[in-house]
C-alpha positions in Angstrom: 2.5 -56.1 44.6 -0.7 -56.5 42.4 -3.7 -54.6 43.8 -6.7 -56.6 44.9 -9.8 -56.1 42.8 -12.8 -54.3 44.3 -15.7 -56.6 45.1 -19.4 -55.6 45.6 -20.5 -58.3 48.1 -24.0 -56.9 48.2 -24.7 -58.5 44.7 -25.1 -61.8 46.5 -27.0 -60.7 49.6 -27.3 -58.3 52.5 -24.1 -57.0 54.0 -23.1 -54.7 56.9 -20.0 -52.5 57.3 -18.2 -52.4 60.7 -15.2 -50.2 61.3 -12.1 -51.8 62.7 -10.9 -50.5 66.0 -7.7 -48.4 66.2 -5.8 -51.4 67.7 -7.1 -53.7 64.9 -5.9 -51.2 62.2 -2.5 -50.9 63.7 -2.2 -54.7 64.2 -3.2 -55.3 60.6 -0.4 -52.9 59.3 2.2 -54.4 61.6 1.3 -58.0 60.7 1.2 -57.3 57.0 4.6 -55.6 57.1 6.1 -58.5 59.1 4.6 -61.1 56.7 5.9 -59.4 53.6 9.5 -58.7 54.9 10.2 -61.7 57.2 10.8 -65.2 55.7 8.9 -67.3 58.4 9.7 -70.8 59.5 7.7 -72.5 62.3 9.1 -75.3 64.5 6.6 -77.5 66.3 7.1 -79.5 69.4 5.5 -80.7 72.7 6.7 -80.1 76.2 5.9 -82.5 79.1 4.6 -80.2 81.8 3.1 -82.9 84.0 5.3 -82.1 87.0 5.2 -78.4 86.3 1.4 -78.3 86.4 1.3 -80.4 89.6 3.7 -77.8 91.2 1.6 -74.9 89.9 -1.7 -76.4 91.2 0.0 -77.1 94.6 1.1 -73.4 94.9 -1.8 -71.5 93.3 -3.9 -71.1 96.5 -0.9 -69.6 98.3 -0.5 -67.1 95.4 -4.3 -66.5 95.2 -4.2 -65.4 98.9 -1.7 -62.7 97.8 -4.0 -61.6 94.9 -1.8 -63.3 92.3 -3.0 -65.7 89.6 -0.2 -68.3 89.1 -0.6 -69.4 85.5 1.4 -71.6 83.2 2.1 -68.5 81.2 4.1 -67.1 84.1 6.4 -70.2 84.0 6.7 -69.9 80.2 7.9 -66.3 80.5 10.6 -67.3 83.0 11.6 -70.3 81.0 11.9 -68.4 77.8 13.9 -65.7 79.5 16.3 -68.3 80.8 16.7 -70.0 77.4 17.2 -66.7 75.7 20.3 -66.1 77.8 21.7 -69.3 76.2 20.6 -68.5 72.7 21.1 -64.7 72.3 20.4 -64.8 68.6 16.7 -65.3 69.4 16.8 -62.1 71.4 18.3 -60.0 68.6 17.2 -57.8 65.7 18.5 -57.6 62.2 20.1 -54.3 61.3 18.4 -52.0 58.8 21.0 -52.8 56.1 20.6 -56.6 56.8 24.3 -57.0 57.5 24.5 -57.0 61.3 22.7 -58.5 64.2 21.7 -56.2 67.0 22.4 -58.4 70.1 20.4 -57.0 73.0 21.8 -57.2 76.5 18.3 -57.1 78.0 15.4 -59.6 77.9 12.0 -57.9 77.5 9.2 -60.4 76.7 6.0 -59.3 75.0 2.9 -61.2 75.9 0.0 -61.1 73.5 -3.3 -60.3 75.3 -6.7 -60.7 73.7 -9.1 -57.8 74.4 -12.6 -56.9 73.1 -10.9 -54.2 71.1 -8.2 -56.3 69.5 -4.8 -57.8 70.3 -2.3 -55.9 72.4 1.2 -56.9 73.6 2.3 -55.6 76.9 5.9 -56.2 77.8 7.5 -57.8 80.9 10.8 -55.9 81.2 14.0 -57.7 82.3 12.1 -61.0 82.7 15.4 -62.8 83.3 15.9 -60.9 86.6 12.4 -61.5 88.0 11.0 -64.4 90.0 8.0 -66.3 88.8 5.9 -64.7 91.4 7.0 -61.2 90.3 6.2 -62.2 86.7 2.8 -63.6 87.6 1.9 -60.4 89.5 3.0 -58.2 86.6 1.2 -60.3 84.1 -2.0 -59.9 86.1 -1.6 -56.2 86.3 -0.8 -55.7 82.7 -3.6 -57.9 81.5 -6.1 -56.0 83.6 -4.8 -52.7 82.1 -5.1 -54.1 78.6 -8.7 -55.1 79.1 -9.5 -51.7 80.6 -7.6 -49.9 77.7 -5.3 -48.3 80.3 -1.9 -49.6 78.9 0.6 -46.8 78.3 2.7 -46.8 75.1 5.8 -47.5 77.2 4.2 -50.7 78.5 3.9 -52.0 75.0 7.3 -51.1 73.7 10.8 -52.6 73.8 10.1 -56.3 73.5 12.9 -58.5 72.3 10.9 -61.7 72.1 7.2 -62.5 72.3 4.8 -65.2 73.5 1.3 -65.7 72.1 -0.7 -68.2 74.2 -4.0 -69.7 73.0 -4.0 -72.3 75.7 -7.1 -70.9 77.4 -9.0 -71.0 74.1 -7.9 -74.3 72.4 -6.2 -75.7 69.3 -3.4 -78.1 68.8 -0.9 -75.8 67.0 -0.7 -72.5 65.0 1.9 -70.4 63.1 2.4 -67.1 65.0 3.7 -64.2 62.9 7.0 -62.7 64.1 6.6 -59.3 65.7 9.1 -57.2 63.8 11.8 -56.0 64.7 12.0 -59.2 66.8 13.2 -62.3 65.1 11.2 -65.0 67.0 7.9 -65.6 68.7 6.6 -68.6 70.7 3.1 -69.8 70.2 1.4 -71.9 72.9 -1.7 -74.1 72.5 -3.9 -76.0 74.9 -2.2 -78.8 76.9 -3.7 -82.2 76.8 -3.2 -85.6 78.3 -1.4 -88.1 76.0 0.0 -91.6 76.3 3.8 -91.4 76.4 6.2 -94.4 76.2 8.6 -94.4 79.1 10.6 -97.3 77.9 8.5 -100.0 79.5 4.9 -98.9 79.1 2.7 -96.0 78.1 1.8 -93.5 80.8 -0.5 -90.4 80.8 1.5 -87.2 80.5 0.3 -83.6 80.2 1.8 -82.3 76.9 1.9 -78.7 75.9 2.1 -77.9 72.2 4.7 -75.2 71.2 5.0 -73.4 67.9 8.2 -71.3 67.5 8.2 -69.0 64.5 11.4 -67.3 63.5 13.1 -65.1 60.9 15.0 -67.5 58.7 17.4 -64.8 57.7 18.7 -64.8 61.2 17.9 -68.3 62.6 18.2 -71.6 60.8 16.2 -74.8 61.4 18.9 -76.4 63.5 19.0 -73.5 65.9 15.2 -73.4 66.0 15.1 -77.1 67.0 17.8 -76.5 69.6 16.0 -73.6 71.2 12.7 -75.6 71.5 14.7 -78.6 72.8 16.3 -76.4 75.5 12.9 -74.8 76.4 11.4 -78.3 76.7 14.1 -79.3 79.2 13.4 -76.3 81.4 9.6 -76.9 81.3 10.1 -80.5 82.2 12.1 -79.4 85.3 11.7 -75.7 86.1 14.5 -76.0 88.7 17.0 -75.6 85.8 16.4 -71.8 85.9 18.1 -71.9 89.4 21.4 -73.4 88.0 
């Protein structure tokens, strides 16, 4: 790869040098490696979470009394874990020689957390076996540890799929980079009210933007669309995870 030329920015005005944090340096290396080695494709869609949000709001005070913050992210982790059992290719890794898929019998979901020192990705282990309340409690504990720089290496290893949520910040869509050696990552943006045609008239619905990036060597476009479609169905009616 051609080297980038050295540039003296001070020729045009005053500059300041600020060292990257250790986390930022590691993230830069990992993201650069993933971008160079993985042919990315991103599938965009929107999920109707009107009923899901109404259910979350109705339950949040009960959870708050137990010291648990019930967020949409908790439901997303559970929904993704459920859909991954139906589409195991998204929970796999490509072998070193590129000739085999490593199909994992566990579902560990990494959740990107923004901290003052950079992005970290704690992992919810065996998310498919945990209730939404258990996931919500664990997310709160791991996020607090991340902000306090108390995450252990073991708590950030072993993910088989990742979620990057920017819903609390904003935006309509983005293209998340697959976290190698995983083969897929779900990006989530801010939900907004939109007029949706119900067959007779337009009605306001709360729509959640989804951005699924995947390794095109492992997953083709049709599979990507099917995965997002299945995830949509679960988010429309979370009771599907009980079936």
